[in-house]
C-alpha positions in Angstrom: 87.6 -29.9 -5.3 84.3 -28.0 -5.6 81.2 -29.5 -4.0 79.4 -28.6 -7.3 79.4 -30.8 -10.4 78.2 -27.8 -12.6 78.7 -24.1 -12.1 77.0 -21.5 -14.3 77.6 -17.7 -14.1 75.8 -15.1 -16.2 75.5 -17.6 -19.1 73.8 -16.2 -22.2 73.2 -17.2 -25.8 72.1 -14.8 -28.6 71.1 -16.1 -32.0 71.9 -13.5 -34.7 69.6 -13.5 -37.7 70.3 -11.8 -41.0 67.9 -8.9 -41.6 66.0 -9.7 -38.4 66.3 -8.9 -34.7 68.5 -11.3 -32.7 66.9 -13.9 -30.4 68.0 -14.0 -26.8 67.6 -17.7 -26.1 69.4 -17.7 -22.7 69.6 -14.5 -20.8 72.2 -14.4 -18.0 71.6 -17.7 -16.2 73.5 -18.4 -13.0 73.2 -21.6 -10.9 75.1 -24.5 -9.6 74.3 -28.2 -9.3 75.5 -30.4 -6.4 77.4 -33.6 -7.1 75.2 -36.6 -7.0 72.0 -34.6 -7.4 69.1 -35.1 -9.9 68.6 -31.5 -11.2 65.4 -30.7 -13.1 65.3 -27.9 -15.7 61.7 -27.0 -16.4 60.0 -24.6 -18.7 57.6 -24.3 -21.6 58.6 -24.8 -25.3 61.0 -22.0 -26.2 62.1 -21.3 -22.7 65.7 -21.9 -23.6 66.2 -25.3 -21.8 67.7 -27.2 -24.8 70.0 -24.2 -25.7 71.2 -24.1 -22.1 71.8 -27.9 -22.2 73.8 -27.6 -25.5 76.1 -25.0 -24.0 76.7 -27.1 -20.9 77.6 -30.1 -23.1 79.9 -28.1 -25.5 77.6 -28.4 -28.5 77.0 -24.6 -28.6 79.4 -21.8 -27.7 78.0 -19.2 -25.2 77.6 -15.6 -26.3 78.8 -14.5 -22.9 79.2 -15.7 -19.3 80.9 -19.0 -18.3 80.1 -22.5 -17.3 82.1 -25.4 -15.9 81.5 -29.2 -15.5 83.5 -30.8 -12.7 85.8 -27.8 -12.8 86.4 -27.8 -16.5 85.4 -24.8 -18.6 83.0 -25.7 -21.4 84.6 -23.2 -23.8 88.3 -23.5 -23.1 88.4 -27.2 -22.1 85.6 -28.9 -24.1 87.4 -32.2 -24.5 87.9 -32.6 -20.8 84.2 -31.9 -20.3 83.2 -34.4 -23.0 85.3 -37.2 -21.4 83.2 -36.8 -18.2 79.6 -36.6 -19.5 77.0 -38.6 -21.3 74.3 -36.8 -23.3 70.8 -37.6 -24.5 69.4 -34.7 -26.5 66.0 -34.3 -28.2 67.3 -35.4 -31.5 67.6 -39.2 -31.7 71.3 -39.4 -32.2 72.0 -43.1 -33.0 74.2 -44.6 -35.7 71.5 -45.5 -38.2 73.5 -48.1 -40.2 74.6 -50.0 -37.1 72.6 -52.6 -35.3 71.2 -51.8 -31.8 73.9 -54.0 -30.2 76.7 -52.3 -32.2 75.3 -48.9 -31.3 75.8 -49.7 -27.6 79.2 -51.4 -28.1 80.6 -48.6 -30.2 79.5 -46.0 -27.6 81.2 -48.1 -24.9 84.4 -48.4 -26.9 84.5 -44.7 -27.5 84.5 -44.3 -23.7 87.4 -46.7 -23.3 85.6 -49.9 -22.1 87.2 -53.2 -22.9 85.2 -55.6 -25.1 84.3 -58.1 -22.4 82.8 -55.3 -20.1 81.1 -53.7 -23.1 79.4 -57.0 -24.1 78.2 -57.7 -20.6 76.8 -54.2 -20.2 75.1 -54.3 -23.6 73.3 -57.5 -22.7 72.1 -55.8 -19.5 70.9 -52.7 -21.3 69.1 -54.7 -24.0 67.1 -56.5 -21.4 66.4 -53.5 -19.2 65.2 -51.4 -22.2 63.2 -54.2 -23.8 65.4 -54.3 -26.9 66.5 -57.9 -27.0 64.3 -58.7 -30.0 65.8 -55.7 -31.8 69.4 -56.3 -30.9 70.5 -57.2 -34.5 68.3 -54.8 -36.3 69.7 -51.6 -37.8 68.7 -48.5 -36.0 67.3 -47.0 -39.3 64.7 -49.8 -39.2 63.4 -49.0 -35.7 60.5 -46.8 -34.6 61.3 -43.4 -33.2 60.5 -44.7 -29.7 62.8 -47.6 -30.1 65.6 -45.4 -31.3 65.1 -43.2 -28.2 65.4 -46.3 -26.0 68.8 -47.1 -27.7 70.0 -43.6 -27.1 69.0 -43.5 -23.4 70.4 -47.0 -22.9 73.8 -45.7 -23.9 74.3 -43.8 -20.7 74.0 -47.1 -18.8 76.9 -48.5 -20.8 79.4 -46.1 -19.2 80.1 -44.6 -15.9 80.6 -40.9 -16.7 80.1 -38.8 -13.5 77.6 -36.4 -15.2 74.6 -37.2 -17.3 72.5 -34.8 -19.4 69.0 -35.9 -20.4 66.8 -33.8 -22.7 63.2 -35.1 -22.6 64.5 -38.6 -21.8 61.1 -40.3 -21.7 59.9 -39.4 -25.2 58.4 -42.5 -26.9 58.5 -44.7 -23.8 55.5 -46.5 -22.5 54.5 -45.9 -18.8 56.0 -49.2 -17.6 59.4 -48.7 -19.2 59.5 -45.0 -18.2 58.9 -45.9 -14.6 61.7 -48.5 -14.8 64.1 -46.0 -16.3 63.3 -43.5 -13.6 64.2 -46.2 -11.0 67.5 -46.7 -12.8 68.2 -43.0 -12.7 67.6 -42.9 -9.0 70.1 -45.8 -8.6 72.7 -43.9 -10.6 72.3 -40.8 -8.5 72.6 -42.9 -5.3 75.9 -44.1 -6.7 77.1 -40.5 -7.1 76.3 -39.6 -10.7 75.0 -36.1 -11.2 71.9 -36.1 -13.5 70.6 -33.0 -15.2 67.3 -33.5 -17.0 64.8 -31.3 -18.9 61.2 -32.3 -19.1 57.7 -31.0 -19.7 56.2 -34.0 -17.9 56.0 -32.3 -14.5 55.2 -35.6 -12.7 58.6 -36.9 -13.7 60.3 -33.9 -12.2 58.2 -34.0 -9.0 59.1 -37.7 -8.5 62.7 -37.6 -9.5 64.4 -34.3 -8.8 66.2 -33.2 -5.7 66.5 -29.7 -7.1 64.4 -27.9 -9.7 65.0 -24.7 -11.7 62.0 -23.3 -13.6 62.9 -21.0 -16.5 61.0 -19.0 -19.1 62.1 -16.7 -21.9 65.7 -17.6 -21.2 65.6 -16.5 -17.5 65.3 -18.2 -14.1 61.7 -17.9 -12.7 62.1 -20.0 -9.6 64.6 -22.4 -8.0 64.6 -24.9 -5.1 63.5 -28.3 -4.0 59.8 -29.2 -4.3 59.0 -27.9 -0.8 60.7 -24.6 -1.4 58.8 -24.1 -4.6 55.5 -24.9 -3.0 56.1 -21.9 -0.6 56.0 -19.7 -3.8 52.4 -20.8 -4.3 50.8 -20.1 -1.0 47.0 -20.7 -0.9 47.1 -23.1 -3.9 45.0 -26.2 -3.2 44.0 -29.2 -5.2 40.6 -30.9 -4.7 40.0 -34.5 -6.0 36.4 -35.8 -5.8 35.0 -39.1 -7.0 31.2 -39.4 -7.5 29.1 -42.4 -8.0 28.5 -40.9 -11.4 29.6 -37.6 -13.0 27.0 -35.0 -12.1 25.2 -33.2 -14.9 26.4 -29.7 -15.5 29.5 -30.1 -13.4 31.8 -28.5 -16.0 29.7 -25.3 -16.1 29.4 -25.3 -12.3 33.2 -25.6 -11.9 33.8 -22.8 -14.5 31.8 -20.4 -12.4 34.2 -20.9 -9.4 37.2 -19.6 -11.4 39.6 -22.5 -10.9 43.2 -22.5 -11.9 42.9 -25.9 -13.5 40.2 -28.5 -14.1 40.6 -32.2 -15.1 37.7 -34.6 -15.4 38.3 -38.4 -15.8 35.1 -40.5 -15.9 33.5 -39.8 -12.5 36.4 -38.1 -10.9 37.1 -34.4 -11.0 40.4 -32.7 -10.0 40.3 -28.9 -9.5 43.0 -26.5 -8.4 42.2 -23.1 -6.7 44.4 -20.2 -5.6 42.3 -19.2 -2.6 42.4 -19.4 1.2 41.6 -22.7 2.8 38.2 -21.6 4.1 37.0 -20.7 0.6 38.3 -24.0 -0.9 36.4 -25.9 1.8 33.3 -24.1 0.8 33.8 -25.2 -2.8 34.1 -28.8 -1.5 30.9 -28.5 0.5 29.0 -26.9 -2.4 30.2 -29.6 -4.9 29.2 -32.4 -2.6 25.8 -31.1 -1.6 23.0 -33.4 -2.7 25.4 -35.8 -4.5 26.8 -39.2 -3.7 30.5 -38.6 -3.2 32.7 -41.7 -2.9 36.0 -40.0 -2.2 37.4 -36.5 -1.4 41.0 -35.4 -1.2 42.3 -32.0 -0.4 46.0 -31.4 -1.0 48.5 -28.5 -1.4 49.9 -27.4 -4.7 51.4 -29.9 -7.0 54.4 -29.0 -9.2 52.0 -28.6 -12.1 50.0 -26.1 -10.2 53.1 -24.2 -9.2 54.3 -24.2 -12.8 51.0 -22.9 -14.2 50.9 -20.1 -11.7 54.5 -19.0 -12.3 54.0 -19.1 -16.1 50.9 -16.9 -15.6 52.9 -14.4 -13.6 55.7 -14.2 -16.2 53.3 -13.5 -19.0 51.7 -10.5 -17.2 
């Protein structure tokens, strides 16, 4: 038995368009995902993340290359792959004319659960996803965010060894999103392999054991968070809180050529790609003659790494 839950070799997808040039959505991707890992697939809109996910879940046929899930080839053994996976894609795939509870129960029965187990798990999912009040409402009458909760809740109805989540937190409030992230960690601890795409970099930074950053259908960087941070040497993040936001601070910061600036009330957060001595000079200059309540100096966050890598790929 392979130590990998997913193996991808030179996988590619080309969309042919009548009268126009073909689009290379995925261009020769190769990687593997360890069993029991939370694997993050990151990239901007149009990077090829969803196309890649659809090939791995047998929803799209590759143009070339190969991929397997738990040893089963996604092209030649699609039914074996589907028996072992749960999938949440960007489209809110729920049965619109069924109630929320029946959506969950139907999904469970498709995966072979007996009725008693399905009912017990449905009650648990309804509570965890704050859907008890909507249990008997048809999915067509729910908001987009509520439908998304139903869809994500389905993966907790079954125990498939591999889970694919495409932008799973869409429509979730911060409290529910944090709770779901905790549930995903629990599932990985129990041995489930979770593959997720996200543009919320904080989610990936907090959740993922292994991260692949892609753009224009190709791999840009790969590794755990510490390994990726080595790719952005001399990237530092300054957070400073003042008693009040200084006048002209935006213009002053712009003159220092930062990678990124965020201002929230009386707190500024600035990222620089410079040596440590130069960054400390920025801190000293920004603090001079001002009442500073807090200063933090940290290495690069995943967001800073992502921004830097995307700049490089657009050169």
